[in-house]
LOMIBA-757419 format. One line per field, with one value per residue: residue in one letter; x, y, z of N, C-alpha, C in turn. Coordinates in nm, 2 decimals. Example, Ala and Ser with C-alpha at 12.3 -4.5 7.8 and 13.67 -1.06 7.14 Angstrom:
! residues 2
r = [A  S]
n_c1 = [1.32  1.28]
n_c2 = [-0.57  -0.22]
n_c3 = [0.78  0.71]
ca_c1 = [1.23  1.37]
ca_c2 = [-0.45  -0.11]
ca_c3 = [0.78  0.71]
c_c1 = [1.32  1.29]
c_c2 = [-0.33  0.00]
c_c3 = [0.78  0.79]
***
This chain:
! residues 297
r = [M  D  N  R  T  K  A  W  H  G  I  M  V  A  T  A  L  P  L  R  D  D  L  S  V  D  Y  D  G  Y  A  D  H  C  R  W  L  V  E  N  D  C  D  G  V  A  V  N  G  S  L  G  E  Y  Q  T  L  T  S  E  E  R  A  K  V  V  E  T  A  V  A  A  V  G  G  R  R  V  M  A  G  V  G  A  Y  G  A  A  E  S  R  R  W  A  E  Q  A  A  E  A  G  C  G  S  V  L  L  L  P  P  N  S  Y  R  A  D  E  R  A  V  L  E  H  Y  R  E  V  A  K  A  G  L  P  V  V  A  Y  N  N  P  Y  D  T  K  V  D  L  T  P  A  L  L  A  K  L  H  E  E  G  L  I  V  A  V  K  E  F  S  G  D  V  R  R  A  Y  E  L  A  E  L  A  P  E  L  D  L  L  I  G  S  D  D  V  L  L  E  L  A  V  A  G  A  V  G  W  I  A  G  Y  P  N  A  L  P  V  S  N  A  A  L  Y  R  A  A  V  A  G  D  L  E  T  A  L  P  L  Y  R  T  L  H  P  L  L  R  W  D  S  K  T  E  F  V  Q  A  I  K  L  S  M  D  L  A  G  R  H  G  G  P  C  R  Q  P  R  Q  P  L  T  D  E  Q  A  A  I  V  R  A  A  T  E  K  A  L  A  E  G  L  R]
n_c1 = [0.08  0.05  0.14  0.22  0.18  0.21  0.29  0.56  0.70  0.91  1.12  1.23  1.36  1.62  1.62  1.85  1.91  1.86  2.06  2.11  2.38  2.42  2.35  2.09  1.77  1.65  1.35  1.17  1.34  1.37  1.12  1.09  1.29  1.20  0.97  1.09  1.23  1.03  0.91  1.11  1.12  1.13  0.97  0.90  0.98  1.21  1.23  1.42  1.63  1.97  2.10  1.95  2.04  1.92  1.99  2.10  1.90  1.66  1.37  1.15  1.24  1.27  1.00  0.89  1.02  0.90  0.64  0.67  0.76  0.53  0.34  0.45  0.47  0.27  0.12  0.13  0.36  0.56  0.80  0.87  1.15  1.20  1.39  1.54  1.66  1.52  1.24  1.00  1.04  1.08  0.82  0.67  0.75  0.67  0.39  0.36  0.43  0.21  0.00  0.07  0.02  0.18  0.29  0.43  0.67  1.02  1.23  1.50  1.66  1.71  1.94  2.14  2.22  2.33  2.12  1.96  1.78  1.53  1.50  1.50  1.26  1.07  1.11  1.02  0.76  0.65  0.66  0.51  0.26  0.17  0.05  0.11  0.25  0.55  0.88  1.16  1.50  1.80  2.11  2.38  2.64  2.63  2.45  2.52  2.36  2.23  1.99  1.91  1.82  1.66  1.57  1.44  1.24  1.09  1.00  0.83  0.65  0.51  0.37  0.48  0.64  0.66  0.85  1.20  1.48  1.77  2.09  2.32  2.50  2.54  2.45  2.37  2.19  1.94  1.83  1.80  1.63  1.40  1.33  1.27  1.08  0.88  0.68  0.77  0.88  1.17  1.39  1.62  1.90  2.15  2.33  2.53  2.50  2.28  2.21  2.26  2.08  1.84  1.82  1.79  1.54  1.43  1.19  1.19  1.38  1.56  1.70  2.02  2.19  2.02  1.94  2.11  2.13  1.87  1.73  1.89  1.96  1.71  1.64  1.83  1.75  1.49  1.54  1.70  1.53  1.36  1.50  1.65  1.94  2.10  2.06  2.09  2.35  2.56  2.49  2.52  2.79  2.89  2.79  2.87  3.12  3.02  2.80  2.91  2.99  2.78  2.81  3.01  3.16  3.15  2.92  2.71  2.82  2.95  2.73  2.60  2.79  2.79  2.53  2.55  2.73  2.57  2.39  2.20  2.11  2.32  2.50  2.62  2.70  2.58  2.77  2.84  2.97  3.23  3.37  3.45  3.78  4.04  4.13  3.93  3.71  3.80  3.79  3.51  3.42  3.54  3.42  3.15  3.15  3.23  3.01  2.81  2.91  2.87  2.61  2.43  2.18]
n_c2 = [-0.12  0.22  0.47  0.73  1.09  1.26  1.22  1.24  1.21  1.04  0.75  0.76  0.58  0.65  0.50  0.26  0.14  -0.17  -0.32  -0.53  -0.75  -0.67  -0.41  -0.34  -0.25  -0.42  -0.47  -0.63  -0.71  -0.46  -0.40  -0.60  -0.51  -0.26  -0.35  -0.51  -0.32  -0.17  -0.37  -0.40  -0.21  0.05  0.35  0.42  0.49  0.69  0.77  0.76  0.94  1.06  0.84  0.64  0.66  0.83  1.01  0.86  0.72  0.63  0.81  0.63  0.43  0.57  0.65  0.40  0.31  0.47  0.38  0.11  0.11  0.23  0.03  -0.17  -0.08  0.10  0.42  0.63  0.58  0.65  0.88  1.08  1.16  1.45  1.59  1.79  1.93  2.17  2.37  2.31  2.04  1.92  1.97  1.81  1.56  1.56  1.57  1.32  1.16  1.23  1.12  0.86  0.82  0.89  1.01  1.24  1.47  1.51  1.78  1.93  2.25  2.43  2.24  2.26  2.51  2.80  2.92  3.23  3.39  3.47  3.30  3.05  3.07  3.09  2.84  2.66  2.74  2.67  2.38  2.33  2.35  2.11  1.99  1.80  1.75  1.93  1.85  2.03  2.01  2.06  2.08  2.21  2.15  1.99  2.12  2.39  2.58  2.74  2.67  2.86  2.91  3.15  3.17  2.93  2.98  3.17  3.02  2.84  3.01  3.10  2.88  2.68  2.47  2.19  2.08  2.03  1.86  1.85  1.88  2.01  1.97  2.15  2.18  2.39  2.53  2.42  2.53  2.80  2.78  2.68  2.90  3.09  2.96  2.80  2.61  2.45  2.14  1.97  1.75  1.50  1.49  1.39  1.11  1.11  1.32  1.25  1.21  1.46  1.63  1.51  1.55  1.82  1.85  1.73  1.56  1.36  1.14  1.12  0.86  0.68  0.46  0.26  0.10  -0.11  -0.19  -0.19  -0.23  -0.18  0.09  0.21  0.17  0.34  0.59  0.62  0.61  0.84  1.06  1.04  1.13  0.96  0.91  0.73  0.49  0.57  0.68  0.48  0.32  0.50  0.56  0.31  0.27  0.50  0.50  0.39  0.55  0.79  0.77  0.84  1.11  1.12  1.13  0.88  0.75  0.60  0.36  0.27  0.21  0.02  -0.18  -0.25  -0.34  -0.58  -0.72  -0.76  -0.94  -0.86  -0.75  -0.54  -0.47  -0.36  -0.02  0.23  0.41  0.76  0.66  0.47  0.16  0.12  0.20  -0.03  0.03  0.19  0.01  -0.18  -0.04  0.01  -0.25  -0.35  -0.19  -0.26  -0.54  -0.54  -0.42  -0.60  -0.83  -0.75  -0.79  -0.62  -0.53]
n_c3 = [0.00  -0.08  0.12  0.11  0.14  -0.07  -0.42  -0.49  -0.26  -0.02  -0.09  -0.40  -0.64  -0.86  -1.13  -1.26  -1.59  -1.73  -1.97  -2.25  -2.37  -2.63  -2.60  -2.62  -2.48  -2.19  -2.14  -1.99  -1.79  -1.67  -1.58  -1.39  -1.22  -1.12  -0.98  -0.79  -0.64  -0.52  -0.37  -0.19  0.01  -0.10  -0.23  -0.48  -0.83  -1.01  -1.34  -1.65  -1.59  -1.55  -1.45  -1.56  -1.82  -2.01  -2.21  -2.41  -2.53  -2.78  -2.90  -2.90  -2.73  -2.49  -2.43  -2.39  -2.17  -1.97  -1.99  -1.93  -1.66  -1.53  -1.58  -1.43  -1.16  -1.10  -1.18  -0.99  -0.85  -1.01  -1.12  -1.38  -1.57  -1.75  -1.88  -2.14  -2.45  -2.50  -2.40  -2.53  -2.61  -2.36  -2.25  -2.42  -2.34  -2.08  -2.12  -2.23  -2.01  -1.85  -1.99  -1.97  -1.71  -1.49  -1.16  -1.12  -1.25  -1.33  -1.37  -1.52  -1.55  -1.87  -2.05  -2.23  -2.26  -2.12  -1.92  -1.82  -1.55  -1.65  -1.87  -1.74  -1.59  -1.79  -1.91  -1.71  -1.69  -1.94  -1.93  -1.71  -1.81  -1.90  -1.69  -1.48  -1.15  -1.09  -1.02  -0.96  -1.07  -0.94  -1.06  -1.08  -1.17  -1.40  -1.57  -1.57  -1.48  -1.20  -0.98  -0.75  -0.40  -0.39  -0.66  -0.69  -0.50  -0.64  -0.86  -0.72  -0.60  -0.81  -0.87  -1.02  -0.95  -0.73  -0.56  -0.50  -0.63  -0.48  -0.57  -0.54  -0.33  -0.13  0.17  0.33  0.19  0.23  0.46  0.40  0.19  0.32  0.46  0.26  0.09  0.24  0.19  -0.01  -0.12  -0.01  -0.16  -0.13  -0.33  -0.38  -0.30  -0.11  0.07  0.22  0.50  0.61  0.47  0.53  0.80  0.79  0.70  0.47  0.26  0.10  -0.12  -0.41  -0.53  -0.57  -0.50  -0.38  -0.59  -0.59  -0.32  -0.17  0.08  0.31  0.25  0.25  0.52  0.63  0.53  0.64  0.91  0.93  0.85  1.05  1.26  1.41  1.50  1.62  1.50  1.23  1.19  1.21  0.99  0.78  0.79  0.72  0.46  0.32  0.17  -0.07  -0.13  -0.20  -0.45  -0.61  -0.66  -0.84  -1.17  -1.29  -1.19  -1.28  -1.39  -1.16  -0.98  -1.13  -1.13  -0.86  -0.84  -1.00  -0.83  -0.61  -0.69  -0.87  -1.20  -1.33  -1.55  -1.88  -2.00  -2.23  -2.48  -2.43  -2.20  -2.05  -1.95  -1.60  -1.48  -1.39  -1.14  -1.03  -1.04  -0.86  -0.62  -0.60  -0.59  -0.36  -0.16  -0.19  -0.15  0.12  0.24  0.18  0.31  0.57  0.60  0.47  0.24]
ca_c1 = [0.00  0.12  0.09  0.27  0.09  0.23  0.35  0.70  0.76  0.97  1.24  1.21  1.49  1.65  1.65  1.95  1.84  1.93  2.09  2.17  2.51  2.42  2.31  1.94  1.70  1.58  1.23  1.12  1.43  1.35  0.99  1.12  1.37  1.11  0.88  1.18  1.26  0.91  0.90  1.22  1.11  1.14  0.84  0.87  1.10  1.23  1.28  1.47  1.73  2.10  2.13  1.88  2.11  1.82  2.05  2.14  1.78  1.57  1.24  1.07  1.29  1.24  0.86  0.86  1.07  0.80  0.52  0.71  0.76  0.39  0.27  0.51  0.45  0.16  0.17  0.16  0.49  0.66  0.84  0.94  1.25  1.16  1.50  1.56  1.74  1.44  1.12  0.90  1.06  1.05  0.68  0.61  0.78  0.58  0.26  0.37  0.42  0.07  -0.08  0.10  -0.04  0.28  0.24  0.50  0.79  1.15  1.27  1.61  1.66  1.77  2.06  2.24  2.22  2.35  2.01  1.95  1.66  1.41  1.49  1.46  1.12  0.99  1.12  0.93  0.62  0.61  0.65  0.40  0.13  0.13  -0.05  0.16  0.34  0.69  0.99  1.28  1.63  1.91  2.24  2.46  2.76  2.61  2.37  2.58  2.25  2.22  1.86  1.94  1.70  1.58  1.51  1.34  1.12  1.01  0.93  0.73  0.55  0.43  0.30  0.54  0.71  0.62  0.96  1.33  1.58  1.88  2.21  2.44  2.58  2.55  2.34  2.32  2.08  1.82  1.78  1.76  1.51  1.29  1.29  1.22  0.97  0.85  0.59  0.84  0.94  1.31  1.42  1.77  1.94  2.28  2.33  2.64  2.45  2.15  2.19  2.26  1.96  1.73  1.81  1.75  1.39  1.39  1.07  1.21  1.51  1.57  1.82  2.09  2.24  1.92  1.94  2.19  2.11  1.75  1.67  1.97  1.95  1.58  1.65  1.91  1.67  1.38  1.60  1.75  1.42  1.29  1.59  1.71  2.08  2.17  2.04  2.13  2.49  2.65  2.46  2.57  2.93  2.92  2.74  2.92  3.21  2.94  2.71  2.98  3.01  2.67  2.85  3.12  3.12  3.13  2.82  2.63  2.91  2.97  2.61  2.57  2.88  2.74  2.42  2.60  2.79  2.47  2.31  2.11  2.17  2.36  2.53  2.70  2.64  2.60  2.86  2.99  3.02  3.32  3.38  3.54  3.92  4.06  4.14  3.79  3.63  3.85  3.74  3.37  3.41  3.58  3.32  3.03  3.17  3.23  2.87  2.74  2.97  2.81  2.47  2.35  2.13]
ca_c2 = [0.00  0.35  0.56  0.87  1.20  1.31  1.12  1.26  1.19  0.91  0.70  0.74  0.53  0.69  0.36  0.22  0.07  -0.29  -0.34  -0.66  -0.74  -0.59  -0.27  -0.31  -0.24  -0.53  -0.41  -0.73  -0.70  -0.33  -0.41  -0.67  -0.43  -0.16  -0.42  -0.55  -0.20  -0.14  -0.48  -0.40  -0.09  0.18  0.40  0.44  0.50  0.81  0.70  0.85  1.03  1.03  0.70  0.56  0.69  0.88  1.09  0.77  0.65  0.69  0.85  0.52  0.36  0.66  0.64  0.27  0.30  0.52  0.29  -0.02  0.14  0.25  -0.10  -0.25  -0.04  0.20  0.55  0.72  0.55  0.68  1.02  1.07  1.26  1.51  1.68  1.79  2.05  2.29  2.36  2.24  1.90  1.88  1.97  1.69  1.44  1.58  1.53  1.17  1.11  1.25  1.02  0.72  0.80  0.92  1.09  1.36  1.47  1.57  1.87  2.01  2.37  2.41  2.17  2.28  2.66  2.86  3.01  3.32  3.37  3.48  3.17  2.94  3.09  3.05  2.69  2.59  2.78  2.59  2.24  2.32  2.35  1.97  1.96  1.72  1.82  1.93  1.86  2.09  1.94  2.15  2.02  2.32  2.10  1.94  2.21  2.52  2.67  2.71  2.70  2.91  2.92  3.26  3.14  2.82  3.04  3.24  2.92  2.79  3.12  3.11  2.76  2.60  2.35  2.14  2.03  2.04  1.76  1.93  1.80  2.10  1.93  2.25  2.15  2.51  2.58  2.37  2.62  2.92  2.74  2.67  3.04  3.16  2.89  2.69  2.50  2.38  2.02  1.94  1.61  1.47  1.46  1.33  1.01  1.13  1.41  1.20  1.23  1.60  1.69  1.45  1.62  1.96  1.86  1.67  1.47  1.25  1.11  1.06  0.78  0.60  0.33  0.16  0.01  -0.23  -0.23  -0.11  -0.25  -0.10  0.23  0.25  0.18  0.46  0.71  0.63  0.65  0.98  1.16  1.03  1.19  0.84  0.91  0.61  0.39  0.62  0.71  0.36  0.28  0.60  0.54  0.19  0.29  0.62  0.47  0.36  0.66  0.91  0.75  0.91  1.24  1.11  1.12  0.74  0.70  0.49  0.24  0.22  0.16  -0.10  -0.29  -0.29  -0.43  -0.71  -0.79  -0.79  -1.04  -0.80  -0.73  -0.40  -0.48  -0.25  0.11  0.28  0.52  0.77  0.60  0.36  0.08  0.17  0.15  -0.14  0.09  0.23  -0.11  -0.24  0.04  -0.01  -0.39  -0.37  -0.13  -0.34  -0.67  -0.51  -0.39  -0.73  -0.91  -0.70  -0.82  -0.51  -0.57]
ca_c3 = [0.00  -0.09  0.23  0.11  0.12  -0.21  -0.51  -0.50  -0.13  0.01  -0.16  -0.54  -0.69  -0.99  -1.18  -1.37  -1.70  -1.77  -2.11  -2.28  -2.42  -2.75  -2.56  -2.64  -2.35  -2.14  -2.07  -1.89  -1.67  -1.61  -1.51  -1.27  -1.13  -1.06  -0.88  -0.68  -0.56  -0.44  -0.28  -0.09  0.10  -0.17  -0.25  -0.62  -0.92  -1.10  -1.46  -1.75  -1.55  -1.60  -1.41  -1.66  -1.95  -2.10  -2.32  -2.51  -2.57  -2.88  -2.85  -2.87  -2.60  -2.37  -2.40  -2.35  -2.03  -1.88  -1.99  -1.86  -1.51  -1.49  -1.58  -1.33  -1.02  -1.09  -1.22  -0.88  -0.80  -1.11  -1.15  -1.51  -1.61  -1.88  -1.93  -2.29  -2.50  -2.50  -2.32  -2.61  -2.60  -2.22  -2.24  -2.49  -2.25  -1.96  -2.17  -2.25  -1.87  -1.80  -2.07  -1.92  -1.57  -1.39  -1.06  -1.12  -1.35  -1.28  -1.48  -1.52  -1.63  -2.00  -2.02  -2.34  -2.28  -1.99  -1.91  -1.71  -1.47  -1.74  -1.95  -1.65  -1.55  -1.91  -1.93  -1.62  -1.72  -2.05  -1.89  -1.62  -1.89  -1.91  -1.58  -1.38  -1.05  -1.14  -0.93  -1.02  -1.05  -0.94  -1.08  -1.15  -1.23  -1.54  -1.65  -1.56  -1.44  -1.06  -0.92  -0.62  -0.32  -0.43  -0.79  -0.66  -0.43  -0.74  -0.93  -0.64  -0.57  -0.93  -0.88  -1.13  -0.90  -0.60  -0.49  -0.57  -0.61  -0.46  -0.60  -0.53  -0.23  -0.03  0.27  0.39  0.11  0.28  0.56  0.33  0.11  0.41  0.50  0.14  0.04  0.34  0.14  -0.12  -0.06  -0.04  -0.19  -0.13  -0.47  -0.39  -0.20  -0.01  0.17  0.26  0.64  0.63  0.42  0.60  0.93  0.76  0.67  0.34  0.27  0.00  -0.17  -0.54  -0.48  -0.66  -0.45  -0.36  -0.71  -0.55  -0.18  -0.13  0.21  0.40  0.22  0.30  0.66  0.66  0.50  0.73  1.04  0.92  0.85  1.19  1.36  1.48  1.46  1.67  1.39  1.10  1.17  1.18  0.85  0.69  0.78  0.64  0.32  0.26  0.06  -0.19  -0.16  -0.25  -0.60  -0.67  -0.70  -0.93  -1.31  -1.32  -1.09  -1.34  -1.40  -1.02  -0.93  -1.21  -1.09  -0.73  -0.87  -1.04  -0.72  -0.52  -0.75  -0.96  -1.33  -1.37  -1.69  -1.94  -2.03  -2.37  -2.50  -2.42  -2.08  -2.07  -1.82  -1.49  -1.48  -1.30  -1.01  -0.99  -1.02  -0.74  -0.51  -0.59  -0.56  -0.22  -0.07  -0.21  -0.08  0.26  0.28  0.17  0.42  0.69  0.60  0.41  0.12]
c_c1 = [0.09  0.07  0.14  0.16  0.09  0.31  0.50  0.77  0.82  1.09  1.20  1.34  1.51  1.71  1.76  1.87  1.92  1.94  2.15  2.31  2.52  2.37  2.17  1.88  1.63  1.46  1.17  1.21  1.40  1.22  1.01  1.20  1.29  1.02  0.97  1.21  1.15  0.88  1.00  1.23  1.13  1.00  0.80  1.00  1.10  1.30  1.33  1.55  1.86  2.14  2.06  1.93  2.01  1.87  2.08  2.02  1.72  1.44  1.15  1.11  1.25  1.09  0.83  0.91  0.96  0.68  0.55  0.70  0.62  0.32  0.32  0.47  0.33  0.21  0.20  0.30  0.60  0.68  0.92  1.03  1.21  1.26  1.51  1.63  1.66  1.31  1.01  0.91  1.03  0.90  0.62  0.64  0.69  0.43  0.25  0.36  0.28  -0.02  -0.06  0.05  0.06  0.23  0.31  0.61  0.90  1.21  1.39  1.58  1.71  1.91  2.16  2.26  2.23  2.24  2.01  1.81  1.54  1.39  1.45  1.31  1.03  0.99  1.02  0.78  0.57  0.58  0.53  0.26  0.08  0.04  0.00  0.25  0.48  0.79  1.11  1.40  1.74  2.05  2.33  2.59  2.74  2.54  2.43  2.47  2.22  2.08  1.88  1.81  1.61  1.50  1.40  1.21  1.03  0.93  0.81  0.61  0.45  0.35  0.35  0.60  0.66  0.73  1.09  1.42  1.71  2.01  2.34  2.54  2.60  2.43  2.29  2.20  1.94  1.75  1.73  1.63  1.39  1.24  1.22  1.09  0.94  0.76  0.65  0.91  1.08  1.33  1.57  1.80  2.07  2.30  2.43  2.61  2.32  2.12  2.17  2.13  1.84  1.71  1.76  1.61  1.35  1.28  1.08  1.35  1.50  1.71  1.89  2.13  2.14  1.90  2.01  2.15  1.99  1.72  1.76  1.97  1.81  1.58  1.73  1.82  1.56  1.43  1.64  1.64  1.35  1.38  1.66  1.86  2.15  2.16  2.11  2.28  2.58  2.62  2.52  2.72  2.97  2.89  2.81  3.03  3.14  2.86  2.78  3.01  2.89  2.70  2.97  3.07  3.08  3.02  2.74  2.70  2.93  2.85  2.58  2.66  2.83  2.62  2.46  2.65  2.68  2.37  2.20  2.18  2.19  2.39  2.61  2.62  2.66  2.70  2.78  3.05  3.11  3.32  3.47  3.68  3.93  4.07  4.01  3.71  3.67  3.80  3.59  3.35  3.43  3.47  3.19  3.04  3.17  3.09  2.79  2.78  2.91  2.66  2.38  2.30  2.03]
c_c2 = [0.12  0.45  0.70  0.97  1.25  1.22  1.13  1.25  1.06  0.88  0.67  0.70  0.58  0.56  0.35  0.13  -0.05  -0.30  -0.48  -0.64  -0.66  -0.45  -0.24  -0.31  -0.36  -0.48  -0.50  -0.72  -0.57  -0.34  -0.49  -0.59  -0.33  -0.23  -0.46  -0.43  -0.17  -0.25  -0.48  -0.26  0.05  0.22  0.41  0.45  0.63  0.76  0.81  0.97  0.99  0.89  0.60  0.58  0.74  0.95  0.99  0.69  0.71  0.73  0.74  0.44  0.44  0.65  0.51  0.24  0.35  0.42  0.16  0.00  0.16  0.12  -0.19  -0.21  0.06  0.34  0.64  0.70  0.59  0.83  1.01  1.19  1.32  1.61  1.67  1.92  2.18  2.26  2.29  2.09  1.85  1.87  1.84  1.57  1.44  1.53  1.38  1.11  1.12  1.14  0.88  0.70  0.83  1.02  1.23  1.36  1.55  1.65  1.95  2.15  2.34  2.35  2.18  2.43  2.72  2.97  3.11  3.30  3.38  3.35  3.06  2.95  3.04  2.90  2.62  2.62  2.69  2.44  2.23  2.31  2.20  1.92  1.86  1.80  1.81  1.94  1.92  2.01  2.04  2.08  2.12  2.27  2.06  2.05  2.35  2.63  2.64  2.76  2.74  2.91  3.03  3.23  3.03  2.88  3.11  3.13  2.86  2.89  3.13  2.98  2.66  2.47  2.32  2.10  2.05  1.92  1.84  1.85  1.89  2.05  2.03  2.24  2.28  2.57  2.53  2.46  2.75  2.90  2.73  2.80  3.11  3.10  2.77  2.58  2.42  2.26  2.00  1.79  1.60  1.43  1.40  1.23  1.04  1.25  1.38  1.24  1.38  1.67  1.63  1.52  1.76  1.97  1.80  1.57  1.36  1.24  1.05  0.99  0.70  0.46  0.22  0.06  -0.12  -0.28  -0.15  -0.12  -0.17  0.05  0.28  0.26  0.31  0.58  0.72  0.67  0.80  1.08  1.15  1.09  1.08  0.83  0.79  0.50  0.44  0.63  0.59  0.31  0.37  0.58  0.42  0.20  0.40  0.59  0.44  0.49  0.77  0.89  0.82  1.05  1.24  1.10  0.98  0.67  0.59  0.36  0.18  0.15  0.03  -0.21  -0.34  -0.38  -0.57  -0.79  -0.83  -0.89  -0.99  -0.78  -0.58  -0.39  -0.36  -0.12  0.14  0.39  0.65  0.71  0.48  0.28  0.15  0.12  0.04  -0.09  0.13  0.11  -0.18  -0.17  0.01  -0.16  -0.41  -0.31  -0.21  -0.47  -0.65  -0.49  -0.53  -0.83  -0.87  -0.72  -0.72  -0.56  -0.47]
c_c3 = [0.00  0.01  0.22  0.08  -0.02  -0.29  -0.52  -0.36  -0.12  -0.08  -0.30  -0.60  -0.83  -1.06  -1.28  -1.47  -1.74  -1.92  -2.13  -2.34  -2.55  -2.73  -2.59  -2.50  -2.31  -2.07  -1.97  -1.77  -1.60  -1.53  -1.38  -1.17  -1.05  -0.95  -0.76  -0.59  -0.46  -0.33  -0.17  -0.03  0.03  -0.21  -0.40  -0.70  -0.99  -1.22  -1.56  -1.70  -1.60  -1.57  -1.50  -1.80  -2.05  -2.22  -2.44  -2.57  -2.69  -2.82  -2.81  -2.75  -2.48  -2.33  -2.34  -2.20  -1.93  -1.87  -1.91  -1.71  -1.46  -1.48  -1.47  -1.18  -1.00  -1.11  -1.10  -0.82  -0.90  -1.13  -1.28  -1.53  -1.74  -1.92  -2.08  -2.32  -2.49  -2.43  -2.40  -2.60  -2.46  -2.20  -2.30  -2.40  -2.13  -2.00  -2.19  -2.11  -1.82  -1.87  -2.01  -1.78  -1.46  -1.28  -1.05  -1.23  -1.28  -1.39  -1.44  -1.59  -1.77  -1.98  -2.14  -2.36  -2.14  -1.96  -1.80  -1.64  -1.56  -1.82  -1.86  -1.62  -1.67  -1.94  -1.84  -1.64  -1.84  -2.01  -1.80  -1.69  -1.91  -1.80  -1.47  -1.28  -1.10  -1.03  -1.00  -0.98  -1.06  -0.95  -1.16  -1.21  -1.37  -1.63  -1.66  -1.53  -1.29  -1.02  -0.78  -0.53  -0.36  -0.56  -0.77  -0.59  -0.53  -0.82  -0.85  -0.61  -0.69  -0.95  -0.99  -1.08  -0.76  -0.51  -0.57  -0.53  -0.60  -0.47  -0.59  -0.43  -0.11  0.06  0.33  0.32  0.16  0.38  0.50  0.25  0.20  0.46  0.38  0.09  0.13  0.29  0.03  -0.06  -0.11  -0.05  -0.20  -0.28  -0.49  -0.27  -0.08  0.09  0.23  0.41  0.67  0.59  0.48  0.73  0.91  0.71  0.54  0.36  0.17  -0.05  -0.31  -0.54  -0.59  -0.61  -0.41  -0.48  -0.67  -0.41  -0.13  0.02  0.31  0.38  0.26  0.45  0.70  0.64  0.61  0.87  1.04  0.93  0.98  1.30  1.45  1.44  1.51  1.57  1.26  1.09  1.14  1.03  0.76  0.68  0.70  0.49  0.25  0.15  -0.08  -0.23  -0.23  -0.40  -0.67  -0.72  -0.80  -1.08  -1.35  -1.24  -1.16  -1.35  -1.26  -0.97  -1.00  -1.16  -0.95  -0.75  -0.91  -0.92  -0.62  -0.57  -0.84  -1.09  -1.35  -1.51  -1.75  -1.96  -2.18  -2.37  -2.48  -2.29  -2.12  -1.94  -1.72  -1.52  -1.38  -1.15  -0.95  -0.96  -0.89  -0.61  -0.49  -0.54  -0.41  -0.12  -0.08  -0.13  0.07  0.31  0.28  0.28  0.56  0.70  0.54  0.28  0.07]
***
C-alpha cells in the first residue's frame, strides 16, 4: 500500500536501466527491477534520469521505459524525467508522462544553454502546462545553471514546481530554502549528503544506490528523516564509501557494478560511458563486498 501523502515523497529510486550485451534495453528486466525495488522498502521509481542513461535512448525507447515502469508499479509511484534540450521537447515528454499516468515529473533547467533567470522561468512555465506536478532538479555542475534558493522560491510562488531535487551538495541551502519557500518540498538529490539533508527537513530522496542495496538504504533514510541518529549514523558510515560514488562522473558504472555484485543485473552502459578503470572497479568492488559481508542488502 502506498501511504505517502504526495507522489514525490519518500524514496524514489533513480533507476538504472538494464541493457543486454548488444546494448538493447531489457524491458522485462526493467519491469522486474522496478517491482523489486518497491517490494524492498522503496516507495517508487524516478525514470529516464542520467542514471537511466536517458540521453542515449531513442524517443521510442524513452517512452517505453515510462510505460514499462507504470505498468510494473503503478503511475503514482513513477516520477518521469523530462529533461531535454528545449522547453517544447520537455513539455512533450511531460505530456507523455501524463498520458502514461505518472504521478510527477522531474525537470532540469535548460541543459544545453546557460540560461538566465528569465529563461529558466519561461522553461518551467512551459512544462507546467502539461499539468503534472513538477519537481525541479538543481544540478549546476552538469547544466551550468544554478537554481538558487531565491530562484526556486520564485518558481514555487508562481505555482510552477512542488519540490526540488537538490544536487548541489551545499546543505546550507536547505535552511535558506525553508525560509524563502517553506511550502516547497526538499528532496535529497545526492546520496552522499543524505543524512545532512534528511536532518535539515527533506521529505524525499531521489536515490541512486538503492538500485543495488535497497533495504539497507531504505532503513538509513527512514532513520535519518525520523531523527534516529543512533540507527542512521552507523549505517551512513558503512554505506558512505558507496554513496559518494553518486556524485562522481562514473556513478552509473559504479552503481551497475554494485548491482552485479549484489546479484542484480547491472550490466553494461551505452557510450559515451566507458567501463570503470581497474582501479575504480577495485574500489567499488571492495566497498560493495564489505557492505554485503556486513549483511547489508
